[in-house]
C-alpha positions in Angstrom: -118.9 -80.1 -59.9 -122.7 -79.7 -60.3 -124.1 -78.7 -63.7 -125.6 -75.2 -63.7 -127.8 -73.7 -66.4 -127.7 -70.1 -67.4 -131.0 -69.7 -65.6 -129.5 -71.1 -62.4 -126.7 -68.5 -62.6 -129.2 -65.7 -63.1 -131.2 -66.9 -60.2 -128.2 -67.3 -57.9 -126.9 -63.9 -59.0 -130.2 -62.2 -58.3 -130.4 -63.8 -54.9 -126.9 -62.6 -54.0 -127.7 -59.1 -55.2 -130.8 -59.0 -53.1 -128.8 -60.2 -50.1 -126.2 -57.5 -50.6 -128.9 -54.9 -51.0 -130.4 -55.9 -47.7 -127.1 -55.3 -45.8 -126.8 -52.0 -43.9 -124.9 -49.3 -45.8 -121.5 -48.7 -44.2 -119.8 -45.4 -43.9 -116.9 -44.8 -46.2 -113.7 -46.1 -44.8 -115.4 -48.6 -42.5 -114.6 -52.3 -43.0 -117.3 -54.4 -41.4 -116.3 -56.9 -38.7 -119.1 -58.7 -36.9 -119.3 -58.0 -33.2 -115.8 -56.5 -32.9 -114.0 -56.7 -29.6 -112.0 -53.5 -30.3 -112.4 -50.6 -32.6 -109.9 -48.1 -34.0 -111.2 -44.9 -35.5 -108.8 -42.6 -37.2 -108.4 -39.4 -39.2 -111.0 -37.0 -38.0 -112.0 -34.6 -35.2 -111.6 -36.0 -31.7 -115.2 -36.0 -30.8 -116.3 -37.7 -34.0 -113.6 -40.4 -33.8 -114.4 -41.3 -30.2 -118.1 -41.6 -31.0 -117.4 -43.8 -34.1 -115.1 -46.1 -32.1 -117.7 -46.6 -29.3 -120.5 -47.1 -31.8 -118.5 -49.8 -33.6 -118.3 -52.0 -30.5 -122.0 -51.7 -29.7 -122.6 -48.1 -28.7 -122.6 -46.5 -25.3 -125.9 -48.1 -24.6 -124.0 -51.4 -24.3 -122.1 -50.0 -21.3 -124.4 -47.4 -19.7 -128.1 -48.1 -18.9 -130.8 -45.7 -18.1 -130.5 -44.3 -14.6 -127.0 -45.5 -14.0 -124.2 -43.3 -12.6 -120.9 -43.1 -14.5 -117.4 -42.2 -13.4 -115.3 -41.0 -16.3 -111.6 -41.2 -15.5 -109.5 -39.2 -18.0 -105.8 -38.3 -17.4 -105.8 -34.6 -16.3 -102.9 -34.9 -13.9 -100.6 -32.3 -15.4 -100.5 -28.6 -15.7 -100.3 -28.8 -19.5 -102.2 -27.6 -22.5 -104.0 -30.1 -24.8 -101.4 -29.6 -27.5 -98.7 -30.9 -25.2 -100.4 -34.4 -25.0 -99.9 -34.9 -21.3 -103.7 -35.1 -20.6 -106.7 -36.7 -22.3 -108.1 -34.7 -25.2 -110.9 -32.4 -23.8 -113.1 -32.6 -26.9 -113.1 -36.3 -26.7 -113.9 -36.3 -22.9 -116.9 -34.0 -23.6 -118.2 -36.3 -26.3 -118.0 -39.3 -24.0 -120.0 -37.3 -21.4 -122.6 -36.5 -24.0 -122.8 -40.2 -25.1 -123.3 -41.3 -21.5 -126.1 -38.9 -21.0 -127.7 -39.8 -24.3 -127.6 -43.4 -23.1 -129.6 -42.4 -20.1 -127.0 -41.9 -17.4 -128.4 -40.1 -14.4 -125.0 -38.6 -13.6 -121.5 -38.5 -15.1 -118.7 -37.5 -12.9 -115.2 -36.6 -14.1 -112.2 -36.5 -11.8 -108.5 -37.3 -11.3 -106.0 -37.2 -8.5 -103.5 -34.8 -10.1 -99.8 -34.7 -9.9 -99.5 -30.9 -10.3 -101.7 -28.3 -8.6 -105.3 -29.5 -9.1 -107.0 -26.3 -10.2 -104.4 -25.5 -12.8 -104.5 -29.1 -14.1 -108.3 -29.1 -14.4 -108.3 -25.7 -16.1 -105.2 -25.9 -18.4 -106.1 -29.4 -19.6 -109.3 -27.9 -20.9 -111.2 -30.9 -19.5 -113.0 -29.1 -16.7 -114.6 -26.5 -19.0 -115.4 -29.0 -21.8 -116.8 -31.7 -19.5 -119.0 -29.3 -17.6 -120.4 -27.8 -20.8 -121.3 -31.3 -21.9 -123.3 -31.9 -18.7 -120.8 -33.6 -16.4 -120.1 -33.0 -12.7 -116.4 -32.2 -12.5 -115.1 -33.0 -9.0 -111.8 -32.2 -7.3 -110.3 -35.0 -5.1 -111.1 -34.8 -1.4 -108.7 -36.8 0.8 -111.5 -37.9 3.1 -113.2 -39.8 0.3 -110.6 -42.5 0.0 -111.5 -45.8 1.4 -109.5 -49.0 1.8 -110.5 -51.6 -0.7 -109.6 -55.3 -0.3 -107.9 -56.7 -3.5 -109.0 -60.2 -4.2 -106.4 -62.0 -6.2 -103.7 -59.5 -5.6 -100.1 -60.9 -5.5 -98.2 -58.1 -3.8 -101.1 -55.8 -2.7 -104.0 -57.1 -0.6 -105.7 -53.7 -0.1 -105.3 -50.0 -1.2 -107.2 -46.8 -0.6 -109.5 -46.1 -3.6 -111.7 -43.1 -4.2 -115.2 -43.7 -3.2 -116.7 -42.4 -6.4 -115.0 -45.4 -8.1 -116.6 -47.8 -5.6 -120.1 -46.2 -5.7 -120.5 -45.6 -9.4 -122.4 -48.1 -11.5 -120.0 -47.7 -14.5 -116.4 -46.7 -14.8 -115.0 -45.5 -18.1 -111.3 -45.4 -18.3 -110.0 -42.8 -20.8 -106.2 -42.4 -20.8 -104.0 -40.7 -23.2 -101.2 -42.8 -24.9 -97.8 -41.4 -23.9 -94.3 -42.2 -22.9 -93.5 -42.7 -19.2 -90.0 -42.5 -17.7 -90.7 -45.4 -15.2 -93.1 -47.7 -16.9 -92.1 -47.0 -20.5 -95.6 -46.3 -21.7 -98.7 -45.2 -19.7 -102.1 -46.4 -21.0 -105.2 -47.7 -19.4 -103.7 -49.8 -16.6 -101.6 -47.0 -15.2 -104.3 -44.4 -15.7 -106.3 -46.0 -12.8 -103.6 -44.7 -10.4 -105.5 -41.4 -10.5 -108.3 -43.1 -8.5 -105.8 -44.2 -5.7 -104.9 -42.6 -2.4 -102.0 -43.4 -0.3 -98.3 -43.3 -1.3 -98.6 -43.9 -5.0 -94.9 -43.7 -5.4 -94.6 -47.0 -3.5 -96.4 -48.7 -6.4 -93.4 -48.1 -8.7 -91.4 -50.7 -6.8 -92.4 -54.0 -8.5 -94.7 -51.8 -10.6 -95.6 -54.4 -13.3 -97.2 -56.7 -10.7 -98.7 -54.0 -8.5 -100.4 -52.2 -11.3 -102.2 -55.5 -12.3 -103.1 -56.0 -8.6 -104.8 -52.6 -8.7 -106.6 -53.5 -11.9 -107.9 -56.6 -10.2 -109.8 -54.3 -7.8 -110.9 -51.5 -10.2 -112.7 -52.9 -13.3 -113.8 -50.4 -15.9 -116.6 -51.4 -18.2 -115.1 -49.5 -21.1 -111.7 -48.4 -22.0 -111.1 -45.5 -24.5 -107.5 -44.7 -25.4 -106.9 -41.2 -26.7 -104.2 -41.3 -29.4 -105.2 -38.2 -31.2 -101.9 -36.8 -30.1 -99.3 -39.0 -28.3 -96.2 -38.1 -26.3 -93.2 -40.0 -27.6 -90.5 -38.8 -25.2 -90.0 -37.1 -21.8 -93.3 -38.4 -20.3 -95.4 -38.3 -18.3 -95.1 -34.5 -18.0 -93.7 -33.6 -21.4 -93.8 -29.9 -22.3 -92.1 -29.6 -25.7 -94.2 -29.9 -28.8 -91.2 -31.7 -30.3 -92.1 -34.7 -28.1 -95.7 -34.9 -29.6 -96.9 -36.8 -32.6 -100.3 -36.3 -34.1 -101.9 -39.7 -34.8 -105.6 -38.8 -35.0 -107.0 -42.0 -33.7 -109.0 -43.4 -30.8 -109.2 -47.0 -29.5 -112.3 -48.4 -27.8 -112.8 -51.8 -26.2 -114.3 -53.5 -23.2 -111.0 -55.4 -23.0 -108.3 -53.2 -21.5 -105.6 -55.7 -22.1 -106.4 -55.8 -25.8 -106.7 -52.0 -25.9 -103.3 -51.5 -24.3 -101.7 -54.2 -26.5 -102.9 -52.5 -29.7 -101.7 -49.1 -28.5 -98.2 -50.4 -27.8 -97.8 -50.6 -31.5 -97.9 -46.8 -31.6 -94.6 -46.8 -29.8 -93.2 -49.7 -31.8 -93.4 -52.0 -28.8 -94.3 -55.7 -29.1 -97.1 -56.1 -26.5 -96.0 -59.6 -25.8 -92.8 -58.2 -24.3 -94.7 -56.0 -21.8 -94.6 -57.6 -18.4 -97.8 -56.1 -17.0 -99.8 -57.2 -20.0 -98.5 -60.8 -19.8 -99.4 -60.8 -16.1 -102.9 -59.4 -16.7 -103.6 -61.8 -19.5 -102.5 -64.7 -17.3 -104.9 -63.5 -14.6 -107.8 -63.4 -17.0 -108.2 -59.7 -17.3 -108.2 -59.7 -21.1 -106.7 -61.0 -24.4 -103.1 -60.2 -25.2 -102.9 -62.1 -28.5 -104.3 -59.6 -31.0 -104.8 -62.3 -33.5 -107.6 -63.6 -31.3 -109.2 -60.1 -31.1 -111.8 -59.0 -33.6 -110.8 -55.5 -34.6 -112.9 -53.0 -36.4 -110.9 -50.4 -38.4 -112.7 -47.1 -39.2 -110.9 -44.5 -41.4 -112.7 -41.3 -41.8 -109.9 -39.8 -43.9 -110.4 -42.0 -47.0 
């Protein structure tokens, strides 16, 4: 061991103190992780949490450049109120719209191919009103705007009708709510993209785990934001009873949708390594399934 004098220790300590002083001040409850791949923000209002999560992974300017057009795809497929956790939180959707416009987006469109009557879904979800107030164009699906898209690398699907807004937009942001599903077990970001599909979507549930990855080979969001402010634990995807809802007050943001879905599986006490579509997607290079290899930023606004 080298011999240090008292003066050396004072000099080293002063240098360390200066280095620490030069570091940016971090908000309370935020543990710094250099260049995180995924961020989880918890315990706060939906709009604030989603903003903090996106800021932690580089900010919206990392994903949306000045003049670009954005398609924001929430889940608003069900004639349900926000409290019932069947659709994406409207406050969070509105905040993402604002963030895109702040980053310089020339247009932000919000849409979904609903399962229940479209006008009721758009209205009762609260998303239509909130997104419009934030500056988005909220569009209803028009059947003539579906276009067959070839799927390169698909195993069971070689093409499928996809909404033209998804093909023509510069940036796609996928914004599902985390909830139970009676067929797939849980619905997260991979399944949420079904709201951009035409054709007989019911046919996708046969060999679903492979087909949903095929679809995700063709539609590639730049950013995935998972709404887990409220989650539906049972009787999904429609729900209805507040007894099926748990308030978690958190949002997940990542450019890696495999990692995002893998992290969210823990909310349902599911080991992501046991989920077939995630294993298939990781094998095809769509993202990282092993969360030990993912740099995760944790932000807790409630401490």
